MDTraj code that builds the backbone (N, CA, C; nanometers):
import mdtraj as md
import numpy as np

residues = "MET PRO GLU GLN LEU SER ILE PHE GLY THR ALA ALA ASP GLN ASN THR PHE GLN SER GLU LEU TRP GLY LYS LEU ASP PHE PHE PRO THR ASN SER ASP LYS TRP THR ASP ASN CYS ARG HIS CYS LEU LEU TRP THR ARG GLU HIS GLY GLN THR ASP GLU CYS ILE ARG ALA PRO CYS ASN PRO ASP GLU ARG ASP ASP HIS ARG ARG GLY TYR TYR SER ILE HIS GLN MET PRO HIS ASP THR THR LYS".split()
xyz = np.array([
    [1.2701, 1.4839, -0.9395],
    [1.2797, 1.4167, -0.8048],
    [1.2966, 1.2518, -0.7639],
    [1.2793, 1.1659, -0.7547],
    [1.3213, 1.0410, -0.7099],
    [1.1740, 0.9997, -0.6732],
    [1.1305, 0.9024, -0.6917],
    [1.0055, 0.8957, -0.6776],
    [0.9908, 0.8365, -0.5031],
    [0.9082, 0.7648, -0.4247],
    [0.9687, 0.8159, -0.2715],
    [0.8437, 0.6508, -0.2775],
    [0.9270, 0.5497, -0.2029],
    [0.8647, 0.4336, -0.1971],
    [0.7605, 0.4281, -0.0549],
    [0.6706, 0.3551, -0.0277],
    [0.5893, 0.3388, 0.0717],
    [0.6469, 0.1735, 0.1182],
    [0.6341, 0.2295, 0.2869],
    [0.6802, 0.1062, 0.3612],
    [0.5741, 0.0027, 0.2948],
    [0.4099, 0.0853, 0.3114],
    [0.2661, -0.0709, 0.2886],
    [0.2691, -0.1143, 0.1316],
    [0.2025, -0.2231, 0.1684],
    [0.1531, -0.2845, 0.1054],
    [0.2558, -0.4075, 0.0960],
    [0.2492, -0.4860, -0.0550],
    [0.2354, -0.5787, -0.0468],
    [0.3669, -0.6339, -0.1210],
    [0.4573, -0.7428, -0.0664],
    [0.5827, -0.7626, -0.0757],
    [0.5709, -0.8305, -0.1953],
    [0.7033, -0.8993, -0.2906],
    [0.7493, -0.9263, -0.4676],
    [0.6804, -0.9665, -0.4360],
    [0.7365, -1.0877, -0.2523],
    [0.6485, -1.2971, -0.3784],
    [0.5013, -1.2291, -0.3455],
    [0.4339, -1.1351, -0.2949],
    [0.2771, -1.1380, -0.2481],
    [0.1932, -1.2152, -0.1152],
    [0.2997, -1.2718, -0.0455],
    [0.2843, -1.3737, 0.0592],
    [0.2762, -1.3090, 0.1620],
    [0.3480, -1.1645, 0.1909],
    [0.2812, -1.0322, 0.2786],
    [0.2411, -0.9349, 0.2597],
    [0.1837, -0.8717, 0.3172],
    [0.1392, -0.7427, 0.3168],
    [0.1502, -0.6361, 0.4369],
    [0.2169, -0.5459, 0.3908],
    [0.2354, -0.4499, 0.5375],
    [0.1414, -0.3896, 0.5017],
    [0.1077, -0.3929, 0.6693],
    [-0.0655, -0.2803, 0.6661],
    [-0.0433, -0.1688, 0.7262],
    [-0.1161, -0.0287, 0.6914],
    [-0.0448, 0.0613, 0.7761],
    [-0.1016, 0.0446, 0.9120],
    [-0.2652, -0.0253, 0.9652],
    [-0.3650, -0.0500, 1.0625],
    [-0.2950, -0.1876, 1.1434],
    [-0.2474, -0.2409, 1.0708],
    [-0.2687, -0.4121, 1.1779],
    [-0.0627, -0.4067, 1.1582],
    [-0.0099, -0.4006, 1.0211],
    [0.0970, -0.4102, 1.0737],
    [0.1192, -0.5586, 0.9457],
    [0.2389, -0.6827, 0.9343],
    [0.2523, -0.7061, 0.8816],
    [0.1427, -0.8346, 0.8729],
    [0.0182, -0.8792, 0.7005],
    [-0.0153, -0.9668, 0.7651],
    [0.0540, -1.0679, 0.6245],
    [-0.0045, -1.2438, 0.6872],
    [0.0266, -1.2937, 0.6087],
    [-0.1016, -1.3410, 0.4531],
    [-0.0566, -1.3688, 0.3861],
    [-0.1548, -1.4116, 0.2519],
    [-0.1483, -1.6114, 0.2902],
    [-0.3156, -1.5930, 0.3097],
    [-0.3761, -1.7776, 0.3286],
    [-0.4683, -1.7882, 0.2121],
    [-0.3964, -1.9119, 0.1719],
    [-0.4643, -1.9716, 0.0845],
    [-0.6180, -2.0169, 0.0585],
    [-0.6740, -1.9941, 0.0089],
    [-0.7996, -2.1099, -0.0176],
    [-0.8563, -2.2049, -0.1000],
    [-0.9236, -2.2839, -0.0999],
    [-0.9669, -2.3476, -0.2271],
    [-1.1175, -2.2852, -0.2774],
    [-1.1129, -2.1394, -0.2135],
    [-1.2529, -2.1541, -0.2964],
    [-1.3380, -2.0210, -0.3618],
    [-1.4141, -1.9754, -0.4108],
    [-1.4090, -1.7830, -0.4484],
    [-1.5166, -1.8214, -0.3931],
    [-1.5927, -1.8207, -0.3000],
    [-1.6852, -1.7831, -0.1673],
    [-1.6141, -1.6879, -0.1221],
    [-1.7431, -1.4932, -0.0993],
    [-1.7367, -1.3994, 0.0323],
    [-1.6346, -1.4928, 0.1859],
    [-1.7665, -1.5825, 0.1600],
    [-1.7093, -1.6305, 0.3701],
    [-1.6484, -1.6890, 0.3600],
    [-1.5389, -1.7029, 0.2600],
    [-1.4088, -1.8430, 0.2650],
    [-1.3012, -1.6982, 0.2571],
    [-1.3146, -1.5762, 0.2275],
    [-1.2140, -1.4953, 0.1902],
    [-1.1943, -1.4154, 0.2236],
    [-1.3207, -1.2853, 0.1756],
    [-1.3342, -1.1626, 0.1863],
    [-1.3984, -1.1629, 0.3360],
    [-1.4335, -1.2240, 0.4224],
    [-1.4833, -1.1790, 0.5757],
    [-1.3411, -1.2254, 0.6344],
    [-1.2461, -1.2908, 0.6172],
    [-1.2079, -1.2988, 0.6618],
    [-1.0239, -1.2437, 0.6920],
    [-1.0445, -1.1681, 0.5760],
    [-0.9236, -1.0688, 0.5525],
    [-0.9365, -0.9336, 0.6914],
    [-0.8308, -0.9003, 0.7075],
    [-0.8026, -0.7674, 0.7935],
    [-0.8484, -0.6618, 0.7461],
    [-0.7796, -0.6353, 0.6038],
    [-0.7965, -0.5587, 0.4926],
    [-0.9902, -0.5119, 0.4794],
    [-0.9952, -0.5700, 0.5151],
    [-1.1872, -0.5430, 0.5007],
    [-1.2236, -0.5463, 0.5935],
    [-1.3210, -0.4251, 0.6378],
    [-1.3993, -0.3952, 0.7277],
    [-1.5733, -0.3946, 0.6554],
    [-1.6237, -0.4648, 0.8707],
    [-1.7584, -0.4479, 0.8266],
    [-1.8277, -0.2862, 0.8157],
    [-1.7392, -0.2171, 0.8498],
    [-1.8009, -0.0671, 0.8634],
    [-1.7993, 0.0378, 0.7065],
    [-1.6695, -0.0266, 0.7068],
    [-1.6072, 0.0463, 0.5155],
    [-1.6162, -0.0418, 0.3857],
    [-1.6151, -0.2019, 0.4430],
    [-1.5992, -0.2938, 0.2850],
    [-1.5107, -0.2363, 0.2726],
    [-1.4294, -0.2459, 0.1882],
    [-1.3299, -0.3051, 0.0898],
    [-1.2539, -0.1543, 0.1091],
    [-1.1756, -0.1118, 0.1925],
    [-1.0652, -0.0364, 0.2302],
    [-0.9566, 0.0117, 0.1305],
    [-0.8760, 0.1087, 0.1688],
    [-0.8554, 0.1183, 0.0357],
    [-0.6832, 0.0463, 0.0216],
    [-0.6086, 0.0141, 0.0990],
    [-0.5627, -0.0680, 0.1117],
    [-0.5478, -0.2521, 0.0469],
    [-0.6960, -0.2821, 0.1295],
    [-0.8126, -0.4087, 0.0554],
    [-0.8166, -0.4367, -0.1392],
    [-0.8158, -0.2809, -0.1587],
    [-0.8453, -0.2598, -0.2983],
    [-0.6711, -0.3186, -0.3354],
    [-0.5580, -0.2839, -0.3359],
    [-0.4512, -0.2658, -0.3405],
    [-0.3981, -0.3947, -0.3109],
    [-0.4465, -0.5171, -0.2418],
    [-0.4252, -0.6018, -0.2454],
    [-0.4255, -0.7346, -0.3148],
    [-0.2947, -0.7995, -0.3081],
    [-0.3757, -0.9198, -0.4545],
    [-0.4512, -1.0313, -0.3573],
    [-0.4714, -1.0689, -0.3445],
    [-0.5817, -1.2152, -0.3295],
    [-0.6395, -1.2866, -0.4392],
    [-0.6621, -1.2379, -0.5041],
    [-0.7269, -1.3065, -0.6615],
    [-0.6672, -1.3443, -0.7357],
    [-0.6934, -1.4122, -0.8151],
    [-0.5826, -1.5277, -0.9008],
    [-0.5573, -1.4838, -1.0538],
    [-0.6017, -1.3673, -1.0844],
    [-0.5373, -1.2891, -1.1722],
    [-0.5047, -1.1641, -1.1457],
    [-0.4814, -1.1413, -1.0169],
    [-0.4062, -1.0201, -0.9759],
    [-0.2468, -1.1074, -0.8951],
    [-0.2195, -1.2085, -0.9267],
    [-0.1614, -1.3042, -0.8139],
    [-0.0885, -1.3769, -0.9321],
    [0.0947, -1.4178, -0.9173],
    [0.2053, -1.4439, -0.9945],
    [0.1554, -1.6142, -0.9640],
    [0.1091, -1.6227, -0.8853],
    [0.0931, -1.7769, -0.8634],
    [-0.0191, -1.8531, -0.8207],
    [-0.1157, -1.7442, -0.9031],
    [-0.2737, -1.7911, -0.9439],
    [-0.3362, -1.8489, -0.8274],
    [-0.2940, -1.7703, -0.6954],
    [-0.3749, -1.8218, -0.6132],
    [-0.5144, -1.7290, -0.5397],
    [-0.6097, -1.7725, -0.5026],
    [-0.7316, -1.6989, -0.4273],
    [-0.6538, -1.7581, -0.2410],
    [-0.7085, -1.6341, -0.1945],
    [-0.6824, -1.6077, 0.0246],
    [-0.7743, -1.4750, -0.0173],
    [-0.6764, -1.4912, 0.1240],
    [-0.7433, -1.3223, 0.2807],
    [-0.5599, -1.3205, 0.2944],
    [-0.5407, -1.1893, 0.3786],
    [-0.4435, -1.1486, 0.4356],
    [-0.5183, -1.1370, 0.5632],
    [-0.4188, -1.1758, 0.7172],
    [-0.5201, -1.1717, 0.7930],
    [-0.3193, -1.1977, 0.8944],
    [-0.3594, -1.2527, 1.0570],
    [-0.2328, -1.3186, 1.1391],
    [-0.2948, -1.3858, 1.1638],
    [-0.2711, -1.4797, 1.1658],
    [-0.3152, -1.6436, 1.2276],
    [-0.1918, -1.6503, 1.4124],
    [-0.0681, -1.5890, 1.3785],
    [-0.0045, -1.6046, 1.4843],
    [0.0282, -1.4594, 1.5596],
    [-0.1009, -1.4193, 1.6687],
    [-0.0730, -1.3079, 1.7076],
    [0.0759, -1.3056, 1.8136],
    [0.1798, -1.1510, 1.7766],
    [0.2058, -1.1393, 1.8444],
    [0.2361, -1.1667, 1.9874],
    [0.3886, -1.2128, 2.0364],
    [0.3943, -1.2972, 2.1911],
    [0.4117, -1.1063, 2.2156],
    [0.3824, -1.0897, 2.4021],
    [0.3276, -0.9503, 2.4711],
    [0.4828, -0.9074, 2.4738],
    [0.5834, -0.8436, 2.3835],
    [0.7324, -0.8190, 2.4895],
    [0.7261, -0.7222, 2.5920],
    [0.5724, -0.6450, 2.6082],
    [0.5888, -0.4849, 2.7265],
    [0.6468, -0.6154, 2.9056],
    [0.5594, -0.6855, 2.9176],
    [0.5603, -0.7291, 3.0801],
    [0.6796, -0.7563, 3.0917],
])
top = md.Topology()
chain = top.add_chain()
for i, resn in enumerate(residues, 1):
    res = top.add_residue(resn, chain, resSeq=i)
    for name in ("N", "CA", "C"):
        top.add_atom(name, md.element.get_by_symbol(name[0]), res)
traj = md.Trajectory(xyz[None], top)
């Protein structure tokens, strides 16, 4: 039986992450290794649960990324409401 591909997770270029809860998140690199400059801004980390399953899968540390950058996944440009 062929393996089913998930629509959630990291894009091949590691610059976006498709979250089940948040939708498409963009990677924002930082020059800091401090939690307050990275994880605190990431939508995949929550105050209630800490590291979520998606947080664990997202490549945000230099040793996990092809480009060796550090950063977080978030949405800085909120989508426009097209329902009005």
